[in-house]
PAGUKOL-662450 format. One line per 2 residues: number of its first residue (from 0); their letters; for each residue x, y, z of C-alpha. Coordinates in Angstrom, 3 decimals. Layout:
<midos>
NUM) a) X/Y/Z ~ ...
</midos>
This chain:
<midos>
0) mi) 126.895/85.475/92.262 ~ 128.993/88.465/91.224
2) vv) 132.683/87.934/90.459 ~ 134.768/91.094/90.016
4) mq) 138.013/90.578/88.122 ~ 141.171/92.486/88.973
6) ng) 142.143/95.522/86.951 ~ 144.292/94.165/84.151
8) as) 143.118/90.566/84.445 ~ 143.987/88.676/81.285
10) ea) 141.416/87.274/78.906 ~ 142.656/83.787/79.759
12) qi) 142.017/84.394/83.470 ~ 138.557/85.759/82.765
14) qs) 137.697/82.789/80.549 ~ 138.998/80.393/83.200
16) vi) 136.605/81.870/85.758 ~ 133.731/81.740/83.267
18) dr) 134.490/78.073/82.564 ~ 134.526/77.344/86.302
20) mv) 131.158/79.060/86.750 ~ 129.647/77.135/83.851
22) rm) 130.865/73.831/85.331 ~ 129.084/74.827/88.549
24) nf) 125.835/75.263/86.569 ~ 125.851/79.065/86.438
26) tv) 124.578/80.986/83.435 ~ 127.215/83.697/83.035
28) hr) 126.667/87.298/81.920 ~ 129.747/89.433/81.344
30) st) 129.949/93.173/81.937 ~ 133.145/94.997/80.945
32) gv) 133.676/98.322/82.687 ~ 136.418/100.935/82.517
34) mh) 138.429/99.373/85.353 ~ 137.066/95.877/85.924
36) tv) 135.287/93.029/84.207 ~ 132.307/91.798/86.216
38) lg) 130.862/88.321/85.775 ~ 127.274/87.825/86.858
40) gi) 126.306/84.224/87.510 ~ 122.703/83.015/87.647
42) gp) 122.518/79.615/89.269 ~ 122.855/77.556/92.467
44) ed) 124.123/80.447/94.560 ~ 122.955/79.100/97.921
46) di) 125.345/76.165/97.688 ~ 128.397/78.180/96.670
48) dp) 130.926/79.941/98.889 ~ 132.271/83.183/97.321
50) vd) 135.733/82.160/98.522 ~ 135.670/79.419/95.874
52) fe) 136.020/82.192/93.304 ~ 138.174/84.645/95.253
54) vl) 141.076/82.183/95.261 ~ 141.118/81.969/91.474
56) eg) 143.779/83.863/89.529 ~ 142.753/87.326/88.401
58) vk) 139.764/87.587/90.753 ~ 139.480/90.670/92.932
60) ea) 136.341/89.756/94.909 ~ 133.149/87.727/94.781
62) hr) 129.742/88.350/96.334 ~ 126.383/86.706/96.581
64) ia) 123.492/88.785/95.286 ~ 120.719/88.858/97.831
66) sa) 118.109/90.475/95.577 ~ 115.844/88.452/93.304
68) yk) 116.986/90.525/90.317 ~ 120.608/89.634/89.607
70) la) 121.561/91.355/86.371 ~ 119.519/94.499/87.039
72) sr) 121.137/95.032/90.439 ~ 123.652/97.818/90.969
74) pf) 126.564/95.445/91.832 ~ 126.470/93.956/88.313
76) rp) 127.510/97.336/86.875 ~ 128.484/99.604/89.771
78) gg) 129.324/102.469/87.433 ~ 125.875/102.421/85.834
80) tv) 124.682/101.530/82.348 ~ 124.772/104.049/79.516
82) vq) 122.527/103.157/76.594 ~ 124.171/104.460/73.434
84) ig) 121.960/105.044/70.381 ~ 123.847/106.782/67.618
86) nv) 125.269/109.923/69.191 ~ 122.694/109.968/72.007
88) qi) 123.557/108.572/75.437 ~ 120.848/107.715/77.962
90) gg) 122.274/107.340/81.444 ~ 125.279/109.559/80.782
92) pn) 125.851/113.175/81.827 ~ 123.081/114.530/79.589
94) vv) 119.395/114.550/80.510 ~ 117.649/113.360/77.342
96) am) 114.228/114.692/76.371 ~ 111.854/112.410/74.456
98) ag) 108.837/114.386/73.313 ~ 105.984/114.360/70.857
100) pc) 102.305/113.533/70.548 ~ 100.592/110.608/72.217
102) sv) 99.551/109.299/68.798 ~ 100.692/109.801/65.237
104) es) 97.583/111.332/63.661 ~ 98.731/112.576/60.265
106) ee) 101.833/113.407/58.233 ~ 101.393/117.123/58.844
108) qi) 100.915/116.666/62.577 ~ 103.954/114.435/63.210
110) nl) 106.233/116.548/60.997 ~ 105.233/119.714/62.823
112) sa) 105.705/117.946/66.160 ~ 109.198/116.773/65.196
114) el) 110.168/120.279/64.094 ~ 108.888/121.790/67.345
116) va) 110.499/119.358/69.775 ~ 113.808/119.261/67.897
118) ga) 113.946/123.047/67.912 ~ 113.475/123.089/71.688
120) ga) 116.266/120.560/72.279 ~ 114.651/117.114/72.332
122) kv) 116.722/114.196/71.021 ~ 113.929/111.663/70.551
124) ir) 110.432/111.986/69.134 ~ 107.699/109.849/70.608
126) gg) 104.528/108.837/68.842 ~ 102.173/105.895/69.165
128) af) 101.140/103.861/66.134 ~ 99.302/101.216/68.149
130) kp) 97.435/102.675/71.104 ~ 96.227/100.553/74.041
132) rs) 93.076/102.431/75.032 ~ 90.727/101.735/77.904
134) sp) 87.727/102.124/75.598 ~ 87.425/100.050/72.397
136) ys) 85.777/103.074/70.755 ~ 88.777/105.386/71.247
138) fq) 91.338/106.094/68.526 ~ 93.574/103.012/68.258
140) gl) 96.374/104.451/66.115 ~ 97.367/104.358/62.427
142) ge) 99.393/101.139/62.618 ~ 102.261/100.687/60.175
144) kg) 101.372/103.913/58.355 ~ 101.891/105.763/61.633
146) lq) 105.306/104.158/62.085 ~ 106.325/105.167/58.567
148) ll) 105.318/108.761/59.220 ~ 107.127/108.758/62.581
150) rq) 110.332/107.464/60.979 ~ 110.215/110.010/58.177
152) aa) 109.639/112.883/60.595 ~ 112.458/111.716/62.877
154) dr) 114.937/111.429/60.004 ~ 113.931/114.797/58.590
156) hg) 114.756/116.563/61.857 ~ 117.713/114.478/63.080
158) ll) 115.835/112.736/65.880 ~ 115.622/109.206/67.210
160) ai) 112.169/107.610/67.330 ~ 110.391/105.726/70.118
162) se) 107.050/103.935/69.843 ~ 105.125/101.390/71.877
164) vm) 104.999/97.668/71.136 ~ 101.886/95.900/72.419
166) dq) 102.526/92.228/71.699 ~ 105.122/89.822/70.317
168) tq) 103.748/89.870/66.785 ~ 104.487/93.598/66.435
170) ip) 108.184/93.380/67.350 ~ 109.582/92.962/63.801
172) ll) 107.476/95.870/62.548 ~ 108.413/98.192/65.410
174) ae) 112.081/97.197/65.134 ~ 112.069/98.223/61.465
176) ya) 110.946/101.791/62.169 ~ 111.725/102.700/65.803
178) di) 115.094/103.214/67.497 ~ 113.630/102.436/70.942
180) lq) 110.760/100.051/71.632 ~ 108.512/101.095/74.496
182) vg) 106.738/98.622/76.761 ~ 103.714/100.301/78.326
184) ar) 102.533/100.022/81.902 ~ 99.867/97.474/80.978
186) nm) 102.523/95.154/79.534 ~ 105.199/95.462/82.226
188) qn) 104.465/91.904/83.346 ~ 103.703/90.484/79.915
190) fn) 106.563/88.042/80.312 ~ 106.181/86.433/76.884
192) ll) 106.614/89.868/75.312 ~ 109.625/90.618/77.521
194) ke) 111.288/87.322/76.591 ~ 110.923/88.113/72.901
196) la) 112.303/91.634/73.389 ~ 115.292/90.050/75.137
198) kl) 116.288/88.553/71.769 ~ 116.255/91.986/70.151
200) rk) 119.375/94.074/69.823 ~ 117.597/97.387/70.187
202) pv) 116.975/99.445/73.337 ~ 113.776/98.777/75.253
204) ll) 112.075/101.371/77.433 ~ 110.182/99.582/80.207
206) kr) 107.449/101.506/81.998 ~ 106.475/100.785/85.582
208) gi) 103.058/99.152/85.932 ~ 100.265/101.171/87.497
210) aa) 100.306/99.008/90.633 ~ 103.870/97.689/90.501
212) tv) 106.550/98.013/93.147 ~ 110.094/99.048/92.264
214) ee) 111.208/95.460/92.822 ~ 108.580/94.173/90.400
216) ll) 109.768/96.686/87.803 ~ 113.356/95.473/88.200
218) ls) 112.270/91.833/87.995 ~ 110.527/92.612/84.700
220) ae) 113.733/94.241/83.467 ~ 115.553/91.075/84.525
222) yi) 113.584/89.109/81.924 ~ 115.025/91.293/79.171
224) ls) 118.551/91.350/80.584 ~ 118.690/87.599/81.202
226) gg) 117.878/87.013/77.529 ~ 120.915/89.010/76.457
228) ny) 119.542/92.494/75.768 ~ 121.322/94.832/78.201
230) dv) 119.996/98.074/76.676 ~ 117.061/98.556/79.026
232) il) 115.752/101.963/80.094 ~ 113.352/102.135/83.028
234) ce) 110.518/104.645/83.199 ~ 108.625/105.980/86.205
236) rg) 105.170/106.987/84.976 ~ 103.107/107.185/88.123
238) ir) 101.159/104.557/90.035 ~ 97.495/104.149/90.933
240) tf) 96.651/105.177/94.490 ~ 93.518/106.354/96.305
242) et) 94.191/109.931/95.122 ~ 91.755/111.188/92.469
244) st) 92.982/114.721/91.785 ~ 95.497/113.445/89.217
246) rn) 95.387/110.613/86.691 ~ 98.118/108.752/88.615
248) tm) 100.368/109.521/91.574 ~ 103.806/110.479/90.258
250) di) 106.326/108.628/92.456 ~ 109.363/110.900/92.301
252) sa) 110.985/109.001/95.183 ~ 111.178/105.912/92.957
254) ip) 113.881/107.627/90.884 ~ 116.636/107.820/93.545
256) vt) 115.498/104.503/95.040 ~ 115.811/102.747/91.694
258) kk) 119.167/104.351/90.916 ~ 120.513/103.020/94.217
260) ls) 119.219/99.505/93.598 ~ 119.954/99.230/89.872
262) hl) 122.544/100.274/87.303 ~ 119.895/100.823/84.628
264) pi) 119.076/104.368/83.502 ~ 115.652/105.649/84.519
266) ia) 113.568/108.383/82.936 ~ 110.300/109.985/84.046
268) dp) 106.968/110.407/82.271 ~ 105.172/113.293/84.015
270) sh) 102.464/113.372/81.342 ~ 101.013/110.001/82.302
272) gt) 102.170/110.534/85.874 ~ 99.710/113.373/86.361
274) gr) 97.349/113.397/83.391 ~ 97.128/117.195/83.608
276) rd) 98.987/119.679/81.465 ~ 99.335/122.197/84.319
278) hv) 101.127/119.622/86.494 ~ 103.567/118.302/83.900
280) lp) 106.141/121.101/84.144 ~ 106.613/121.054/87.941
282) ma) 106.808/117.253/88.028 ~ 109.283/117.214/85.139
284) ra) 111.469/119.714/86.986 ~ 111.268/117.627/90.159
286) av) 112.169/114.430/88.298 ~ 115.363/115.926/86.868
288) aa) 116.297/117.319/90.278 ~ 115.761/113.828/91.723
290) ga) 118.215/112.295/89.257 ~ 116.161/111.199/86.240
292) dg) 118.273/110.450/83.170 ~ 115.610/111.771/80.840
294) ll) 111.993/112.722/80.338 ~ 109.189/111.301/78.208
296) ve) 106.767/114.165/77.607 ~ 103.674/114.491/75.457
298) vh) 103.653/117.593/73.235 ~ 100.986/118.498/70.669
300) hd) 100.717/121.560/68.437 ~ 96.970/121.746/69.137
302) pd) 96.232/119.582/72.213 ~ 92.582/120.622/72.418
304) ra) 92.019/118.760/69.146 ~ 94.346/115.824/69.829
306) ls) 92.885/112.382/69.127 ~ 94.305/111.027/72.392
308) dg) 95.583/112.410/75.715 ~ 95.157/116.054/74.799
310) aq) 94.583/117.088/78.417 ~ 98.100/116.030/79.429
312) sl) 99.916/117.217/76.291 ~ 102.032/120.352/76.533
314) rp) 101.614/123.180/74.063 ~ 104.776/123.983/72.051
316) eq) 105.534/127.146/74.035 ~ 105.199/125.205/77.304
318) fs) 107.682/122.584/76.129 ~ 110.167/125.293/75.086
320) el) 109.786/126.877/78.516 ~ 110.336/123.516/80.201
322) mq) 113.556/122.859/78.282 ~ 114.912/126.268/79.303
324) ql) 114.103/125.551/82.942 ~ 115.660/122.090/82.785
326) ri) 118.973/123.493/81.605 ~ 119.182/125.459/84.854
328) ia) 118.129/122.533/87.040 ~ 120.439/120.069/85.286
330) ta) 123.396/122.374/85.824 ~ 122.557/122.588/89.526
332) vg) 122.754/118.792/89.862 ~ 125.908/118.414/87.757
334) rt) 124.328/117.489/84.426 ~ 123.426/119.043/81.102
336) v) 120.393/119.080/78.796
</midos>
């Protein structure tokens, strides 16, 4: 159930409605917008008539939510969610670039990467310290040492840092070093992990699973939102189909579809979406044109010698070229980079 309060409704009126919802066995989540306060109720909606709320003082309107995801649905925050991290907004007018190597390999490598991506206009540096690899013999990351190096490089160049968390036990460590915790495609439906991240008061970037529908992605986001963490960023990173010419099939259409269904910001990862360096730029351009709020792109100073995902990592000059192109595209769709 969604209850929209009138513009100017008093705090006493809002609290009265909340108390009424609680008595009716709803769990209430409050969203305060520029014009209206919206109360999202999770509970026995089938037995409740919206009119029961519309007659209360200060209430503008009430609606049942038909979708399985209540708090992630667009009606909960019609104006959209903006995730604010320091002076960086994700979901606002700016398209935010998150870039860097797949893995933190050394102090020299991550420092050079941070310098390169910051110089081109990125706001966030990415870098994995714990790497979920298909083969147990592949490079698995540097662990805490990698997080320390990522944090130092980010601070040195005025960037935020994002890194992937793989299980619940790593959350305190990642939270100490990273500004954004990334949930990879393999963990999108790791519900125990999502429940623990819901207790965190740091932004979570949630990647779409390789065989997940948009609805399943939003239901996974619902786990985090329902636990009280509203700073969720969705990520389209391609899905597995019968096509073999690319690593995954980059679902650009999921971006406008998701933005219509949900208030959460969504970014695109064309590196994993294609798995090929020569396809990353055109798919990144298409994602921004389709309405993506940001990009997650792999960049390496020497991708041919990268310890992981070198084939999909952009060279520094390619990333600089991409950022120049995105400024033109963003302007065309009413945004900035």
